[in-house]
N, C-alpha and C positions, 0 to 999 in steps of 0.2 A: 800673673795672668789676669786680664780684665774679665769682667762678667760676660761681656760679649764673646770673648775668646773661649770661656768656659762653656757657654751655650753652643758655640760653633763646634767645639770638640765633642760635646755630648750628642749633638744632632748627627754627627758623622760616625758615631760609635756603631758597631755591628747590631747591638740589640735594639737601639732606637731606629735604625734603618729597617730592620726586620719588622718592627712594629708599624712603621710608616708604610711598608710594602703591603702588609695585611690591611691597613686602613684604606689605602688607595684601591686595592683589589676589590674590596667590598663596595666602595663608592662607585667603582666602574661596573658593578654588578657582575663581576667575574664569577665563574662557577667554582673557583678555587675554595677548598675547604679541607682542613685536615680531618681524617677519619676520627670519630669520637673516641674509639679505642686507643688510637695513637695519642690523642690529646690527653686522655686520662693517664696513659702510661708515662708520658713526658712529665706530667705533674708529679706522679709517684716517684719517678727517677730523681727529679730535681729536689724534692723535699727530703727524700731519703739520703741523697748525696750530701745535702746541706747538714742534716743531722749527724751523719757518720763522720764527716770531716770536722764538724764542731766538737763532737764527742771525743774524737782522737786528740784534737788540740787541747781540749779541756783537761785531759790527763796531765798536761804539762803546766797547768796554772794552779796557783794556790787559791784557796777559798777566800783568803784575805784580799786578794787582788780583785776578785769579782764581786765582793760584798757591796761596795758603794755603787757601782754601775747597776747591779741587780736592784738595789733599793730605789734608785731614781727611775729605773724602768717600770717597777711596780707603781711608783708614784704617777708616772705618765699614764699608765694604764687606768688609773683612777681619775686623773684630771681630764683627759680628753673626752670621755663620754659625758662628764658633767658639764663641761663648757659647751659642747655641741648641743646637748639637750637644752641648756639655758638659752642659747642663741636662738634655737628653733622655736622655743616656746615664747620667749620674751619679744623677739624682734620679727620672727617669721609668722607668729600666731598659728602655728601648726597644732594639731590635736596632740594629746599626750601619747597616743599610740604611734602616730607617725613620727613625732619627735624622738621617742624612745627607740623606735625601729631604726631611724637614720643614725642616732647616736651610738647604737650598738655596732653599726658598721664602722663608724669613725673611731670608736673606742678600741676596736680590735686592730689587727695589723695585716697588711698584704705581704705575703712571703715573696711574691714576684717583685714588688717594689724594693723589698729588702735586698734581694739578689741583684737587682739593677743598680742599687746604690753601691753595693760591694764592688761590682764590676767597674763602675765609674771611678770610684776613689782609687782602685787599683791601677786603672789606666792613667790616673793623674800622678802616680808614683807614691800614693799613700799605702800604709800598711795597717790593715784592720785587725783589731784584737781578735785572737782566735776563739774567744768565748762568746762572740756576738750571736751565734745561733742559739745559745742558751737564753740570752736576753729576748730573742725573738719568741721562743717558746713561753717565756714568762709573760709577755705582753699579749699573747693570743687570746686568753680567756677572760681576765678580770673585767676589761672594758665592756664586753658583751653583757656580762651578768649584772654589772652596775646599771647599765642603761635599761636592761630588761626589768631589773628590780624597781627602777623609777617608774616604768610603765605599769607594772603590776601594783605598786603602792598607790598610784594615782587611780587605777581602776578600783582598788579596794576602798579608798576614801569615797569615791563616787557612789559605789554600791552601798556603803554604810550610810551616807547622807540620804540616799533615796529610800533606804529601809526606814530610817528615822522619820522621814517626811511622810511615808505611807502610814506609819503607825499613828503619827500626829493627826493626819487627815481622818483616819478611821475613828479616832477618838473625839472628833469634833461634835458640834451641836450644843455647846454651852456647858456640857458636863465635864467633870474632872476624870481623866482617864488614869487607870492604874497600869503602868507599863510593865510592871514586874521586873524581869531581868533585862528588859529592853530587847533590841534587835539581836538576832543571832549573830555571833561573831563571824566575821568573814575571814576565811583562811586563805593562805597562799595557794593558788591553784596547782594541781599536780603537774601542769605543763611546764612550770618553772624548773622543777626537778628533771623533767624530761629534756628540757633544753640544756641543762647543765650536763646531763649524761651525753647528749648528742654532741656537744662541743668537745668535751673531754675525751670522747671516744671517736671523734671524727677523724677523717683521713689526715688532715694537716697536723693535728696534735699527736696522733699515734706515730706518724712518720718522723716528725721533728723530735718529740720527746723520746720515742723509742730509738730513733737513730742516734741521739745523743748518748743514751745508755749503752747501746751496742758499740758505738765508736769508742767510748771510754773504756769499756771492758776489754775490747779486743787488742788495745795497745798498738805499739808501733809495728810489731810483727804481723798482726792481723790486717792493719791498714795497708801495708805494703802489698798484700795479696790482692786487694780490691782497688787500690789506688788507680791503676790504669783505666779501669772502667768508670769509676765514679768521679775522677778528677779530670782526666784528659778529655773526655767527651762532654764535659759539663757545659762549656760555652756554646758548642754546636747545638746541643739539646735546648739550651735557653733561647737560641735564635729561632728555632722551630716553634717553641712555645709562644714567644713574643709575636711571631707571625700570626698565629691563631688569635692571640689577645688583641691584635690590631683589628682583625675581622670582627671579633666580638664587640669591641668598642664602637666600631662603625655601625653595627646593628643597633646600638643604643642611641645613636645620634638622633634618630627620628623621634625618640621619646623626650628629648631635651625641650621641645616646645611645650610639653605638659608640665615641666617642673617650674617654669617661670624664672624671671630675672633674679629673684632673691636667692633661689637655690643655686643658680649659676654662679652668683657671687660667693655663696657659702662654700661651694665645692672647690674654690681656689683660695679664698682668703683665710678660712678656718685652717686648712692644711698648712698655710704659710705660718700662722700663729703657732699651731701645734709643733710644726717642724722647727721653728726658731727656738721654742721653749725646749724641745728635745736636744737641740745642739747645745744650748746654754747649760742645761742640767748635765749633759754628758761631759762637757768641758769641766764643770765644777766637780764631777765625780772622778776626774782623772783620765778620761778617755783621750786618745789621740785625736787630732783633727779628722782623720779618716773614720775612726770609731764614732765620734760625735756626729759626723755627717750621716752615717748609717742609722744611728739612733734617732736623729732628726727625721730621716726619711720614714722610719718605722712609725713615729708619732704622727707624721703627716698623712700616712696612708689610710686607706679604708678597705676593710675586708669584704670580699665578694665570694668567699668560699665557706668560711666557718660561720659567719654571721647570718646569712639568709635563712638556713634551716632553723636556727635557734629562734629567730624573730618569727618565722612562720608558725612555729610550735607554740610560742608563748603569747604573741600578740598577732593573731591571725587577721585582725581588723586593720593592721598597718598596711599602707599602700606600698607594695614592693617596687613599683615604678620609680618612686622618689629615690629609694636607697640604691637600686642597681644602676639607674641612669646617672646618678651622682658618682658612685664609686667607680664604675667602668667608663662612663662617657666623659667625665670631667676630671675627677681627682687623679685617677691613674695616669692618663696621658699627661696631665699637667705636671705631676711629680716626676715622671720619667724624662720629660723634655726640659722642663724649666726648674721645678722645685729642687731636685737633687743638686744641680750646679749651684743654685743659690745657697743651699745649706752648706755645701763645700766651701764656698766663698766666705760665709759667715764663720764657719768653724776654723778656717785658715786664719781669718782675722783675729779670732779669740786666741788661737794658738801662738800667734806672733807677738802678743802683748806681754 
């Protein structure tokens, strides 16, 4: 199947059509809007269903099987925030706070993009490894904290340099100053620990990781009892959720004028690089083309649920318009419509060699 055929198939899939309907509805200024309680309930349902099903399937997989994919997933969780931060600082000339804030979003993962990738490869006849939700949970947190750590370290170095400069200036006048023990040591602000707690106890992590544990513990007998609710209704709930996501993305389109051409390019090119790397590493780790595609989509995605509160807590000076407009207005639609089919094509090519 050619790339154009892949794109056409993806554009006509139920979840992409639902996303497009929400996008068009908002652009037409329709009054359509899902109640906030329903939107939150759908998110809880999807994440818990993902965790339960993954935990149930995890019970049939040996730890040796998952070791290499887990290792490359953790590696991706470290690489993606570092490359995003470097590009933003070196080529975009953004401040350390804004660079770290955006990198935290791109270092984490979008669960909705993960689900969309799963649905796409399944529609293409691929079989995704049953332990992929475990990899999703593994990638959720490290990237956020690596990026925030970069931002905090940069702030610490700046504060230390200013402190030394102030002491030097106060000792001026031609005399020799005795600095004693020097400037007081700068410690990591408590907000970093607060953000760690917020991410690890946030809704996404609790439902994913908790669902994995519950699904693993309840086994086949327990899964059969809840399977009709958590499996049969999954795609319908996903369509409703993507309908709302389309409206949310449309709401961010007006902010794209503020981010400039560099970030517009960043929001598409960096995910392509991250996604291609994810597909390659997944292939080398022994994943099937379907699994490598999903891992690539995870690496290419940007978090808009777990990352924003962590960034707001640790780096309050970071501009949220940049991060959210990029994650929701550019990268998410790009991955759902174009990125995932491209990753599937790349993974299929590697798998055929």
